[in-house]
BADOLUM-690272 format. One line per field, with one value per residue (C-alpha): residue number from 1; x negated, z negated, y negated; residue in three letters. Coordinates in steps of 0.2 Angstrom, whole numbers, plus 5000, padded with zeros to 4 digits. Example, Ala and Ser with C-alpha at 12.3 -4.5 7.8 and 13.67 -1.06 7.14 Angstrom:
<atoms>
num	(1; 2)
east	(4938; 4932)
up	(4961; 4964)
north	(5022; 5005)
residu	(ALA; SER)
</atoms>
This chain:
<atoms>
num	(1; 2; 3; 4; 5; 6; 7; 8; 9; 10; 11; 12; 13; 14; 15; 16; 17; 18; 19; 20; 21; 22; 23; 24; 25; 26; 27; 28; 29; 30; 31; 32; 33; 34; 35; 36; 37; 38; 39; 40; 41; 42; 43; 44; 45; 46; 47; 48; 49; 50; 51; 52; 53; 54; 55; 56; 57; 58; 59; 60; 61; 62; 63; 64; 65; 66; 67; 68; 69; 70; 71; 72; 73; 74; 75; 76; 77; 78; 79; 80; 81; 82; 83; 84; 85; 86; 87; 88; 89; 90; 91; 92; 93; 94; 95; 96; 97; 98; 99; 100; 101; 102; 103; 104; 105; 106; 107; 108; 109; 110; 111; 112; 113; 114; 115; 116; 117; 118; 119; 120; 121; 122; 123; 124; 125; 126; 127; 128; 129; 130; 131; 132; 133; 134; 135; 136; 137; 138; 139; 140; 141; 142; 143; 144; 145; 146; 147; 148; 149; 150; 151; 152; 153; 154; 155; 156; 157; 158; 159; 160; 161; 162; 163; 164; 165; 166; 167; 168; 169; 170; 171; 172; 173; 174; 175; 176; 177; 178; 179; 180; 181; 182; 183; 184; 185; 186; 187; 188; 189; 190; 191; 192; 193; 194; 195; 196; 197; 198; 199; 200; 201; 202; 203; 204; 205; 206; 207; 208; 209; 210; 211; 212; 213; 214; 215; 216; 217; 218; 219; 220; 221; 222; 223; 224; 225; 226; 227; 228; 229; 230; 231; 232; 233; 234; 235; 236; 237; 238; 239; 240; 241; 242; 243; 244; 245; 246; 247; 248; 249; 250; 251; 252; 253; 254; 255; 256; 257; 258; 259; 260; 261; 262; 263; 264; 265; 266; 267; 268; 269; 270; 271; 272; 273; 274; 275; 276; 277; 278; 279; 280; 281; 282; 283; 284; 285; 286; 287; 288; 289; 290; 291; 292; 293; 294; 295; 296; 297; 298; 299; 300; 301; 302; 303; 304; 305; 306; 307; 308; 309; 310; 311; 312; 313; 314; 315; 316; 317; 318; 319; 320; 321; 322; 323; 324; 325; 326; 327; 328; 329; 330; 331; 332; 333; 334; 335; 336; 337; 338; 339; 340; 341; 342; 343; 344; 345; 346; 347; 348; 349; 350; 351; 352; 353; 354; 355; 356; 357; 358; 359; 360; 361; 362; 363; 364; 365; 366; 367; 368; 369; 370; 371; 372; 373; 374; 375; 376; 377; 378; 379; 380; 381; 382; 383; 384; 385; 386; 387; 388; 389; 390; 391; 392; 393; 394; 395; 396; 397; 398; 399; 400; 401; 402; 403; 404; 405; 406; 407; 408; 409; 410; 411; 412; 413; 414; 415; 416; 417; 418; 419; 420; 421; 422; 423; 424; 425; 426; 427; 428; 429; 430; 431; 432; 433; 434; 435; 436; 437; 438; 439; 440; 441; 442; 443; 444; 445; 446; 447; 448; 449; 450; 451; 452; 453; 454; 455; 456; 457; 458; 459; 460; 461; 462; 463; 464; 465; 466; 467; 468; 469; 470; 471; 472; 473; 474; 475; 476; 477; 478; 479; 480; 481; 482; 483; 484; 485; 486; 487; 488; 489; 490; 491; 492; 493; 494; 495; 496; 497; 498; 499; 500; 501; 502; 503; 504; 505; 506; 507; 508; 509; 510; 511; 512; 513; 514; 515; 516; 517; 518; 519; 520; 521; 522; 523; 524; 525; 526; 527; 528; 529; 530; 531; 532; 533; 534; 535; 536; 537; 538; 539; 540; 541; 542; 543; 544; 545; 546; 547; 548; 549; 550; 551; 552; 553; 554; 555; 556; 557; 558; 559; 560; 561; 562; 563; 564; 565; 566; 567; 568; 569; 570; 571; 572; 573; 574; 575; 576; 577; 578; 579; 580; 581; 582; 583; 584; 585; 586; 587; 588; 589; 590; 591; 592; 593; 594; 595; 596; 597; 598; 599; 600; 601; 602; 603; 604; 605; 606; 607; 608; 609; 610; 611; 612; 613; 614; 615; 616; 617; 618; 619; 620; 621; 622; 623; 624; 625; 626; 627; 628; 629; 630; 631; 632; 633; 634; 635; 636; 637; 638; 639; 640; 641; 642; 643; 644; 645; 646; 647; 648; 649; 650; 651; 652; 653; 654; 655; 656; 657; 658; 659; 660; 661; 662; 663)
east	(4383; 4388; 4379; 4386; 4378; 4362; 4361; 4364; 4350; 4338; 4343; 4340; 4323; 4318; 4323; 4314; 4298; 4301; 4305; 4290; 4294; 4312; 4308; 4297; 4311; 4324; 4312; 4312; 4331; 4334; 4328; 4339; 4355; 4351; 4365; 4358; 4344; 4344; 4352; 4341; 4339; 4333; 4326; 4329; 4318; 4326; 4313; 4315; 4321; 4330; 4348; 4356; 4375; 4380; 4388; 4386; 4402; 4406; 4415; 4415; 4410; 4408; 4421; 4409; 4416; 4402; 4402; 4389; 4383; 4384; 4376; 4369; 4353; 4347; 4338; 4354; 4350; 4364; 4361; 4369; 4362; 4368; 4365; 4361; 4364; 4347; 4340; 4346; 4341; 4342; 4351; 4355; 4350; 4353; 4349; 4366; 4358; 4357; 4376; 4378; 4365; 4374; 4388; 4384; 4396; 4393; 4389; 4373; 4357; 4350; 4341; 4329; 4336; 4352; 4359; 4371; 4378; 4395; 4399; 4403; 4421; 4426; 4442; 4450; 4455; 4462; 4470; 4460; 4455; 4437; 4431; 4423; 4411; 4416; 4403; 4402; 4386; 4378; 4380; 4382; 4376; 4361; 4363; 4346; 4337; 4348; 4333; 4337; 4355; 4359; 4373; 4389; 4400; 4412; 4406; 4414; 4403; 4409; 4400; 4394; 4383; 4380; 4367; 4353; 4345; 4346; 4364; 4370; 4383; 4389; 4397; 4416; 4424; 4430; 4417; 4408; 4418; 4405; 4410; 4410; 4397; 4407; 4396; 4379; 4371; 4374; 4382; 4392; 4386; 4401; 4392; 4386; 4369; 4366; 4370; 4386; 4394; 4390; 4402; 4400; 4417; 4419; 4430; 4447; 4456; 4475; 4490; 4498; 4510; 4517; 4510; 4501; 4483; 4472; 4469; 4453; 4455; 4440; 4438; 4422; 4418; 4424; 4442; 4450; 4457; 4457; 4465; 4460; 4467; 4456; 4451; 4445; 4460; 4467; 4483; 4498; 4500; 4482; 4470; 4477; 4470; 4475; 4475; 4490; 4499; 4494; 4491; 4472; 4458; 4444; 4438; 4429; 4420; 4435; 4438; 4456; 4466; 4480; 4495; 4514; 4517; 4535; 4541; 4546; 4537; 4523; 4507; 4503; 4486; 4481; 4466; 4458; 4451; 4442; 4457; 4467; 4485; 4491; 4508; 4500; 4499; 4518; 4521; 4532; 4522; 4528; 4521; 4528; 4527; 4512; 4502; 4506; 4488; 4476; 4470; 4452; 4451; 4462; 4462; 4474; 4477; 4487; 4499; 4502; 4513; 4506; 4514; 4504; 4520; 4518; 4526; 4539; 4531; 4514; 4501; 4499; 4488; 4472; 4462; 4446; 4441; 4442; 4426; 4433; 4441; 4459; 4464; 4482; 4489; 4504; 4497; 4513; 4522; 4536; 4533; 4528; 4511; 4503; 4489; 4474; 4459; 4445; 4439; 4424; 4409; 4414; 4409; 4422; 4437; 4449; 4446; 4436; 4435; 4450; 4457; 4474; 4488; 4504; 4519; 4524; 4534; 4520; 4525; 4512; 4513; 4518; 4502; 4491; 4480; 4467; 4454; 4436; 4419; 4413; 4417; 4423; 4417; 4416; 4430; 4441; 4443; 4459; 4460; 4469; 4455; 4463; 4473; 4490; 4498; 4497; 4483; 4471; 4460; 4441; 4429; 4412; 4409; 4399; 4389; 4373; 4361; 4356; 4363; 4370; 4387; 4385; 4403; 4413; 4432; 4446; 4464; 4481; 4495; 4501; 4484; 4480; 4462; 4459; 4451; 4432; 4434; 4428; 4411; 4394; 4383; 4364; 4364; 4375; 4387; 4392; 4395; 4411; 4412; 4417; 4426; 4424; 4422; 4403; 4400; 4414; 4422; 4439; 4437; 4433; 4417; 4413; 4398; 4389; 4374; 4365; 4352; 4344; 4338; 4333; 4345; 4363; 4374; 4387; 4400; 4411; 4430; 4432; 4419; 4406; 4390; 4380; 4377; 4369; 4355; 4346; 4348; 4333; 4330; 4313; 4321; 4334; 4352; 4363; 4378; 4391; 4387; 4395; 4402; 4409; 4406; 4394; 4386; 4402; 4396; 4411; 4403; 4399; 4384; 4380; 4372; 4364; 4358; 4343; 4324; 4309; 4292; 4301; 4310; 4328; 4332; 4346; 4345; 4356; 4359; 4367; 4380; 4378; 4390; 4404; 4421; 4428; 4433; 4451; 4462; 4459; 4440; 4438; 4451; 4440; 4424; 4417; 4419; 4437; 4441; 4439; 4429; 4443; 4441; 4460; 4458; 4473; 4476; 4492; 4492; 4504; 4521; 4535; 4552; 4569; 4583; 4595; 4595; 4609; 4617; 4636; 4644; 4662; 4669; 4687; 4698; 4700; 4682; 4674; 4665; 4649; 4646; 4630; 4621; 4604; 4591; 4573; 4558; 4547; 4530; 4534; 4516; 4499; 4487; 4495; 4504; 4510; 4527; 4538; 4556; 4564; 4583; 4583; 4591; 4607; 4609; 4607; 4622; 4611; 4599; 4587; 4582; 4564; 4556; 4539; 4529; 4510; 4500; 4515; 4507; 4512; 4530; 4533; 4547; 4553; 4572; 4579; 4596; 4605; 4619; 4631; 4643; 4660; 4670; 4669; 4674; 4691; 4699; 4702; 4689; 4670; 4658; 4641; 4630; 4614; 4597; 4585; 4567; 4554; 4535; 4521; 4502; 4487; 4472; 4481; 4484; 4502; 4506; 4516; 4535; 4533; 4542; 4558; 4575; 4590; 4607; 4619; 4638; 4652; 4670; 4681; 4698; 4707; 4694; 4706; 4711; 4693; 4695; 4711; 4708; 4715; 4715; 4714; 4722)
up	(4345; 4347; 4349; 4366; 4372; 4363; 4372; 4389; 4386; 4381; 4396; 4408; 4400; 4402; 4419; 4424; 4417; 4426; 4442; 4452; 4448; 4453; 4469; 4474; 4470; 4480; 4495; 4495; 4493; 4506; 4520; 4516; 4515; 4530; 4543; 4554; 4557; 4544; 4550; 4553; 4537; 4530; 4513; 4506; 4491; 4479; 4466; 4447; 4437; 4445; 4448; 4435; 4433; 4444; 4460; 4476; 4483; 4500; 4505; 4519; 4509; 4523; 4535; 4549; 4552; 4543; 4525; 4512; 4499; 4481; 4466; 4449; 4441; 4424; 4420; 4423; 4441; 4453; 4472; 4489; 4504; 4521; 4539; 4552; 4568; 4568; 4550; 4532; 4520; 4502; 4504; 4486; 4469; 4452; 4434; 4425; 4408; 4415; 4416; 4399; 4391; 4397; 4385; 4369; 4357; 4359; 4343; 4350; 4355; 4373; 4382; 4396; 4405; 4404; 4409; 4421; 4420; 4428; 4446; 4452; 4459; 4473; 4478; 4482; 4463; 4466; 4483; 4492; 4506; 4500; 4491; 4473; 4464; 4446; 4436; 4418; 4409; 4393; 4395; 4381; 4363; 4357; 4338; 4337; 4343; 4343; 4350; 4367; 4367; 4380; 4379; 4386; 4397; 4412; 4426; 4442; 4456; 4472; 4488; 4493; 4508; 4519; 4532; 4537; 4523; 4509; 4503; 4487; 4475; 4460; 4444; 4446; 4435; 4418; 4418; 4410; 4396; 4383; 4372; 4353; 4342; 4333; 4337; 4341; 4324; 4310; 4310; 4326; 4332; 4322; 4314; 4322; 4329; 4334; 4352; 4361; 4364; 4380; 4393; 4403; 4412; 4429; 4430; 4439; 4450; 4453; 4452; 4436; 4433; 4451; 4453; 4470; 4463; 4455; 4436; 4429; 4417; 4407; 4392; 4380; 4364; 4353; 4352; 4364; 4382; 4390; 4405; 4412; 4425; 4439; 4430; 4415; 4404; 4395; 4402; 4390; 4378; 4379; 4373; 4368; 4350; 4332; 4326; 4338; 4331; 4346; 4342; 4347; 4336; 4348; 4365; 4378; 4394; 4406; 4419; 4423; 4438; 4445; 4454; 4453; 4445; 4440; 4456; 4448; 4461; 4449; 4446; 4430; 4421; 4418; 4407; 4396; 4379; 4364; 4353; 4344; 4344; 4330; 4326; 4320; 4304; 4304; 4309; 4323; 4337; 4350; 4343; 4330; 4312; 4310; 4319; 4306; 4301; 4316; 4322; 4328; 4336; 4350; 4361; 4372; 4390; 4392; 4405; 4401; 4410; 4415; 4400; 4388; 4384; 4386; 4400; 4394; 4390; 4387; 4379; 4382; 4370; 4377; 4368; 4371; 4373; 4390; 4399; 4417; 4426; 4432; 4450; 4456; 4471; 4477; 4474; 4474; 4489; 4480; 4485; 4468; 4461; 4449; 4436; 4437; 4425; 4418; 4400; 4390; 4380; 4361; 4350; 4338; 4349; 4353; 4372; 4384; 4397; 4408; 4420; 4418; 4429; 4423; 4431; 4430; 4414; 4405; 4408; 4414; 4432; 4434; 4435; 4425; 4416; 4425; 4415; 4419; 4414; 4405; 4399; 4413; 4412; 4431; 4439; 4452; 4470; 4480; 4498; 4509; 4510; 4518; 4530; 4525; 4523; 4504; 4493; 4484; 4468; 4469; 4455; 4449; 4432; 4417; 4409; 4415; 4404; 4402; 4401; 4418; 4425; 4444; 4449; 4461; 4459; 4472; 4468; 4477; 4468; 4460; 4452; 4464; 4470; 4488; 4499; 4495; 4478; 4464; 4472; 4465; 4470; 4471; 4459; 4445; 4451; 4435; 4445; 4454; 4472; 4488; 4502; 4521; 4538; 4539; 4554; 4565; 4566; 4560; 4544; 4528; 4518; 4500; 4497; 4480; 4471; 4456; 4443; 4447; 4464; 4476; 4490; 4494; 4495; 4509; 4505; 4519; 4516; 4515; 4501; 4513; 4504; 4517; 4509; 4519; 4509; 4523; 4516; 4505; 4494; 4485; 4468; 4457; 4458; 4443; 4452; 4466; 4484; 4496; 4513; 4525; 4542; 4534; 4550; 4560; 4574; 4573; 4564; 4546; 4535; 4518; 4506; 4490; 4475; 4466; 4466; 4476; 4468; 4451; 4458; 4463; 4480; 4493; 4505; 4520; 4531; 4548; 4552; 4571; 4574; 4563; 4568; 4567; 4550; 4545; 4531; 4538; 4539; 4523; 4511; 4496; 4502; 4485; 4466; 4462; 4480; 4484; 4480; 4468; 4458; 4459; 4459; 4470; 4486; 4494; 4512; 4524; 4524; 4536; 4529; 4537; 4529; 4529; 4531; 4545; 4554; 4553; 4564; 4562; 4578; 4577; 4591; 4601; 4596; 4613; 4621; 4612; 4594; 4585; 4569; 4561; 4553; 4547; 4550; 4534; 4528; 4510; 4507; 4509; 4522; 4539; 4552; 4570; 4575; 4590; 4592; 4604; 4607; 4621; 4608; 4609; 4628; 4632; 4622; 4609; 4614; 4603; 4605; 4601; 4602; 4594; 4581; 4576; 4560; 4548; 4531; 4514; 4509; 4526; 4538; 4556; 4559; 4574; 4582; 4589; 4603; 4607; 4622; 4615; 4631; 4633; 4616; 4610; 4595; 4577; 4575; 4572; 4586; 4583; 4595; 4592; 4585; 4586; 4582; 4574; 4574; 4565; 4566; 4558; 4570; 4581; 4567; 4560; 4544; 4530; 4533; 4552; 4563; 4555; 4563; 4561; 4566; 4573; 4571; 4578; 4573; 4585; 4579; 4564; 4551; 4537; 4541; 4538; 4519; 4509; 4494; 4478; 4460; 4444; 4429)
north	(4433; 4452; 4468; 4470; 4454; 4457; 4474; 4465; 4453; 4466; 4477; 4462; 4458; 4476; 4477; 4461; 4468; 4484; 4476; 4481; 4500; 4497; 4489; 4504; 4516; 4506; 4505; 4524; 4525; 4511; 4522; 4536; 4526; 4514; 4514; 4501; 4489; 4475; 4459; 4444; 4434; 4417; 4413; 4396; 4394; 4381; 4379; 4379; 4394; 4409; 4411; 4423; 4424; 4410; 4418; 4407; 4400; 4393; 4377; 4364; 4349; 4336; 4343; 4347; 4365; 4373; 4379; 4374; 4386; 4380; 4388; 4385; 4391; 4396; 4380; 4369; 4364; 4363; 4366; 4363; 4372; 4367; 4373; 4359; 4368; 4377; 4379; 4381; 4367; 4363; 4346; 4342; 4346; 4339; 4343; 4344; 4339; 4322; 4319; 4327; 4315; 4300; 4304; 4293; 4300; 4318; 4328; 4336; 4328; 4325; 4339; 4339; 4354; 4364; 4381; 4387; 4405; 4401; 4399; 4382; 4378; 4367; 4359; 4343; 4340; 4322; 4325; 4312; 4323; 4325; 4341; 4340; 4351; 4356; 4366; 4372; 4373; 4380; 4399; 4411; 4405; 4414; 4416; 4425; 4410; 4395; 4384; 4392; 4386; 4372; 4359; 4365; 4353; 4353; 4341; 4335; 4328; 4320; 4318; 4301; 4304; 4319; 4312; 4323; 4334; 4322; 4322; 4313; 4316; 4305; 4311; 4308; 4295; 4302; 4316; 4325; 4333; 4338; 4352; 4351; 4360; 4374; 4389; 4395; 4400; 4413; 4430; 4431; 4414; 4407; 4392; 4375; 4375; 4357; 4361; 4358; 4375; 4383; 4389; 4405; 4406; 4398; 4383; 4387; 4375; 4374; 4364; 4370; 4355; 4353; 4335; 4339; 4338; 4351; 4354; 4362; 4376; 4383; 4394; 4396; 4405; 4390; 4398; 4386; 4387; 4370; 4361; 4344; 4333; 4327; 4311; 4321; 4318; 4332; 4340; 4337; 4352; 4358; 4364; 4381; 4381; 4387; 4369; 4366; 4382; 4393; 4411; 4411; 4416; 4419; 4412; 4423; 4426; 4429; 4416; 4411; 4416; 4405; 4410; 4409; 4426; 4422; 4414; 4398; 4387; 4382; 4391; 4400; 4403; 4421; 4424; 4438; 4434; 4441; 4435; 4449; 4451; 4439; 4431; 4415; 4405; 4403; 4422; 4417; 4424; 4437; 4453; 4465; 4461; 4472; 4459; 4445; 4451; 4450; 4467; 4464; 4481; 4475; 4460; 4451; 4444; 4428; 4421; 4402; 4390; 4373; 4365; 4377; 4388; 4406; 4416; 4428; 4445; 4438; 4439; 4458; 4469; 4478; 4491; 4481; 4463; 4456; 4450; 4454; 4440; 4444; 4447; 4443; 4452; 4463; 4480; 4490; 4481; 4474; 4456; 4451; 4447; 4459; 4456; 4467; 4466; 4477; 4477; 4471; 4476; 4475; 4489; 4496; 4494; 4508; 4511; 4500; 4513; 4508; 4495; 4487; 4482; 4472; 4466; 4447; 4451; 4459; 4477; 4489; 4494; 4512; 4523; 4510; 4508; 4519; 4528; 4525; 4533; 4517; 4500; 4488; 4470; 4468; 4459; 4468; 4464; 4466; 4471; 4483; 4495; 4510; 4499; 4505; 4488; 4486; 4480; 4491; 4488; 4489; 4488; 4495; 4503; 4499; 4486; 4477; 4486; 4504; 4517; 4513; 4519; 4522; 4525; 4514; 4515; 4511; 4514; 4510; 4501; 4517; 4520; 4535; 4536; 4531; 4544; 4545; 4537; 4537; 4539; 4541; 4527; 4525; 4510; 4503; 4489; 4479; 4464; 4460; 4467; 4457; 4465; 4461; 4468; 4465; 4477; 4472; 4490; 4484; 4493; 4484; 4487; 4484; 4473; 4475; 4470; 4478; 4473; 4490; 4485; 4471; 4477; 4473; 4489; 4490; 4504; 4510; 4509; 4528; 4530; 4538; 4544; 4534; 4517; 4504; 4496; 4487; 4470; 4467; 4451; 4456; 4452; 4460; 4452; 4447; 4440; 4443; 4441; 4429; 4434; 4421; 4412; 4400; 4392; 4391; 4403; 4414; 4429; 4432; 4429; 4438; 4426; 4431; 4420; 4427; 4422; 4422; 4421; 4417; 4402; 4400; 4406; 4410; 4424; 4423; 4438; 4435; 4449; 4448; 4462; 4456; 4450; 4432; 4426; 4428; 4436; 4453; 4453; 4442; 4448; 4445; 4436; 4429; 4430; 4427; 4427; 4408; 4392; 4387; 4403; 4407; 4426; 4426; 4437; 4433; 4438; 4431; 4440; 4437; 4432; 4427; 4417; 4432; 4451; 4449; 4435; 4435; 4422; 4416; 4408; 4400; 4401; 4385; 4379; 4382; 4397; 4395; 4399; 4393; 4398; 4394; 4405; 4401; 4411; 4410; 4414; 4420; 4425; 4416; 4412; 4408; 4417; 4416; 4422; 4427; 4431; 4443; 4443; 4456; 4469; 4459; 4462; 4444; 4439; 4429; 4416; 4405; 4387; 4392; 4409; 4407; 4397; 4395; 4392; 4394; 4391; 4398; 4393; 4385; 4389; 4386; 4383; 4392; 4389; 4404; 4402; 4416; 4415; 4421; 4421; 4440; 4446; 4450; 4441; 4445; 4459; 4460; 4464; 4471; 4462; 4471; 4465; 4451; 4456; 4445; 4449; 4440; 4441; 4434; 4433; 4446; 4458; 4462; 4454; 4461; 4462; 4462; 4467; 4462; 4467; 4456; 4463; 4450; 4451; 4440; 4437; 4427; 4422; 4414; 4415; 4413; 4431; 4437; 4436; 4433; 4422; 4428; 4423; 4434; 4426)
residu	(MET; ARG; ASN; GLY; LYS; LYS; ASP; LEU; ARG; ILE; GLY; ILE; VAL; LEU; LEU; LEU; LEU; LEU; GLN; GLY; ILE; LEU; LEU; GLN; LEU; THR; THR; GLY; GLN; SER; SER; SER; HIS; LYS; LEU; ALA; ALA; ALA; PRO; SER; ASN; SER; THR; ILE; VAL; LEU; GLY; GLY; ALA; ARG; VAL; THR; HIS; SER; SER; PRO; ILE; ALA; ALA; ASP; LEU; ASN; GLY; ASN; GLY; ARG; LYS; GLU; ILE; ILE; VAL; GLY; ALA; SER; ASP; GLY; MET; LEU; TYR; VAL; VAL; ALA; TYR; ASN; GLY; SER; THR; TRP; ASN; LYS; VAL; TRP; GLU; VAL; GLN; THR; ALA; LEU; ALA; ILE; ASN; THR; VAL; ALA; ASN; LYS; VAL; CYS; GLY; ASN; GLN; GLY; SER; GLY; LYS; ILE; GLU; ALA; SER; PRO; ALA; VAL; GLY; ASP; ILE; ASP; ASN; ASP; GLY; GLN; LEU; GLU; ILE; VAL; VAL; ALA; THR; GLY; GLY; VAL; PRO; ASN; SER; SER; ASN; PRO; SER; GLU; ASN; ARG; ASN; GLY; ALA; VAL; ILE; ALA; TYR; GLU; LEU; THR; ASN; SER; ALA; GLY; THR; ASN; TRP; SER; PHE; SER; VAL; LYS; SER; GLY; TRP; PRO; PHE; VAL; MET; PRO; ASP; ASP; MET; GLY; ALA; GLY; VAL; GLY; ALA; ARG; ASP; PRO; ASP; GLY; VAL; CYS; ASP; GLY; ILE; ARG; THR; ASP; PRO; THR; LEU; GLY; ASP; ILE; ASP; GLY; ASP; GLY; ASP; LEU; GLU; ILE; ILE; THR; MET; ALA; PHE; ASP; ARG; ARG; ILE; ARG; ALA; PHE; HIS; HIS; ASN; GLY; SER; VAL; VAL; ASN; GLY; TRP; PRO; ILE; GLN; ARG; GLU; SER; GLY; ASP; ILE; ILE; LEU; ARG; GLY; GLY; GLN; SER; SER; ALA; ALA; ILE; GLY; ASP; ILE; ASP; ASN; ASP; GLY; ILE; ASP; GLU; ILE; ILE; ILE; GLY; THR; ASN; SER; PRO; PRO; TRP; ASN; GLY; ASP; ALA; PHE; ASN; GLY; PRO; PHE; PRO; ASP; ILE; TYR; ASN; ILE; PRO; ASP; TYR; THR; LEU; ALA; THR; VAL; TRP; ALA; ILE; ASN; GLY; ASP; SER; THR; LEU; VAL; PRO; GLY; TRP; PRO; VAL; ILE; THR; GLN; GLN; ASN; ILE; GLU; SER; SER; PRO; ALA; LEU; GLY; ASP; ILE; ASP; GLY; ASP; GLY; GLU; LEU; GLU; VAL; ILE; VAL; GLY; THR; GLY; LEU; PHE; ASP; GLY; TYR; VAL; ASN; GLY; HIS; GLN; VAL; TYR; ALA; TRP; ASN; ALA; ASP; GLY; SER; LEU; VAL; SER; GLY; TRP; PRO; ARG; PRO; THR; ALA; ASP; LYS; MET; PRO; SER; SER; PRO; ALA; ILE; ALA; ASP; LEU; ASP; GLY; ASN; GLY; THR; GLN; ASP; VAL; ILE; ILE; GLY; CYS; GLY; LYS; ALA; ALA; PRO; PRO; PHE; CYS; ARG; THR; LEU; TYR; ALA; TRP; ASN; GLY; SER; GLY; ASN; ASN; LEU; PRO; GLY; PHE; PRO; MET; ASN; THR; PRO; PHE; ALA; TYR; PRO; TYR; PRO; PRO; VAL; VAL; ALA; ASP; VAL; ASP; GLY; ASP; ASN; ASN; LEU; GLU; ILE; VAL; LEU; THR; SER; LEU; GLU; THR; ASP; VAL; VAL; SER; VAL; VAL; GLN; HIS; ASN; GLY; SER; SER; SER; VAL; ASP; THR; SER; ARG; LYS; THR; ASN; SER; ILE; ILE; LEU; ASN; THR; PRO; LEU; VAL; HIS; ASP; LEU; ASP; GLY; ASP; GLY; SER; LEU; GLU; THR; ALA; ILE; ALA; SER; SER; SER; GLY; GLY; GLN; ALA; ALA; ILE; TYR; ILE; PHE; ASP; GLU; THR; ASN; SER; THR; SER; PRO; ASP; SER; HIS; SER; LEU; PRO; TRP; PRO; MET; PHE; GLN; ARG; ASP; ALA; ALA; HIS; THR; GLY; LEU; PHE; LEU; PRO; PRO; ARG; LEU; GLY; PHE; SER; ALA; ASN; GLU; LEU; ARG; VAL; TYR; HIS; PRO; VAL; GLY; SER; GLY; SER; VAL; ALA; LYS; THR; PHE; GLY; THR; VAL; GLN; ASN; ILE; GLY; GLY; GLU; GLN; LEU; ASP; TRP; SER; LEU; ASN; THR; SER; GLY; THR; GLY; GLY; THR; VAL; THR; ALA; ASP; ILE; SER; SER; GLY; THR; ALA; LEU; MET; ALA; ASN; GLU; SER; ASP; ALA; VAL; GLN; PHE; SER; ILE; ASN; THR; ALA; ALA; PHE; SER; GLN; ASN; GLN; TRP; HIS; ASN; LEU; GLY; ASN; ILE; THR; ILE; THR; ALA; THR; ASN; ASN; GLY; GLN; PRO; VAL; LEU; GLY; SER; PRO; LYS; THR; ILE; PRO; VAL; PHE; LEU; TYR; VAL; GLY; ASP; ILE; THR; GLN; VAL; TYR; LEU; PRO; PHE; THR; ILE; LYS)
</atoms>
């Protein structure tokens, strides 16, 4: 389809052929960088063709407290691997082509096998209390050999039985959605090829219309961005397409992120594209008039409301196409979400050697974009790597083909390098990193994979030159690791999807020295952070309903004044809180002094009482401060502690403010 993708395929083939040499090289390097003994591991051979670009995800599908691993393979097989208390087992597999073949009115013919180059997504899409698996199929169109192309579709599966090691799922009613045949042959793969267009981007799940259930968002090369309801019906106003008057001319390989970037209470969709800045057929787009003619040396990143309208300030223009999937987080500590994304691999573009960060209104964050040594198709991870209370950006450099870029970047929200970064690494890391405390030292590590080697690299939070390469898979890796407490034992595991003996396989390393899982030890545990692929990191943040409490107590209304306040979680995850009134010298008491498991956007109401008998009338009294602290798994959260001064006025409250009118 493009020279960049052709180079990528050639590079992967060459590396697969040279795998024996690479393994010998990495064995030697492993000993020099090894920090500790390799954790115990299990290998689950799944059969069929190897796993390529489908990153494994984790979710508790049957509600037993353990997380299953879900992954797709290059031959269209979808797998679920589960732990039964003593061993890991493949509990379900399905050929996704079977569901596609049941659609009688599709424009393409039946195929015996499919292709999965995207990570599955998991979420309770219909709000029935049961998780569903959503997967996209077909991969990248191959215009050089269209016979290799496989039908593209979006399929939703629901669990019907989880007994023993022989689980069963069924295709959810209303699915699959089978793609049209617009592309796959000819120059730039722009012509139909008899195969329904493939999808390489991950499905993203989120409630974009505020109805309480989850919508499914996808993008492919067919110049459309789609949104579906849980029953397979199309969300009103979608897809984003030129035929509907939208200013889109190309699709792409960036998976969507979902989050409420404009604080309107409903999530928006943020996605990178190959589409140039263009004002549309009616010349009424948001760009300057120069873009009444599309500029194919530039591309765009979009922020879209659930009703398909554009968020003000978007799309924004980039100097390279975008294959990187956006990440959303508060990297500058202003309480608002920023959008961070790398670039792509197109030739002929102005500058692909950078990473961008935008505010919610589409303006660039101060200090961004950041220059890099090569193109940046990897997706960023967001985590507080240096432990200073604000989130940082972590991303590896370069494409998945020679010549390799072996640089790992970590910046703070101002775009400054973190101590120890950028660092020269033993291998190229073109696949998205994950961030977790895998060794239990209360510092975060960066966990990375590379198609140059069969080992997992663990980089310390400070960019130390000692890279732990003790986790070995015996096969090169083409996707993102997974770190989570998968078996419910209170410590973390690292899971890798690759191959063993040429067949699809999962490698699981038991991180026995790790801490218990929480938002501090697992800020970015998988590709796009979670199983729904939201790309959103919104840690818990303590809030209170007012910056101060001012209490007006009328004379003659008794000796006790009462007022209310609410303790809030204005971030994500959950927090526990406690309230201390000793700073008021005992003059202020509260009806409740603590709360637990306060979830995002939840609040606890507190009634405060003040004994007014000892205070003189008709003047303000400073009673001191109440202090609220909040933690997540024993660690302080953002905004904590919070100090609230309390003031009291006793008297005729009509004397506090004199009303007046200006005519």
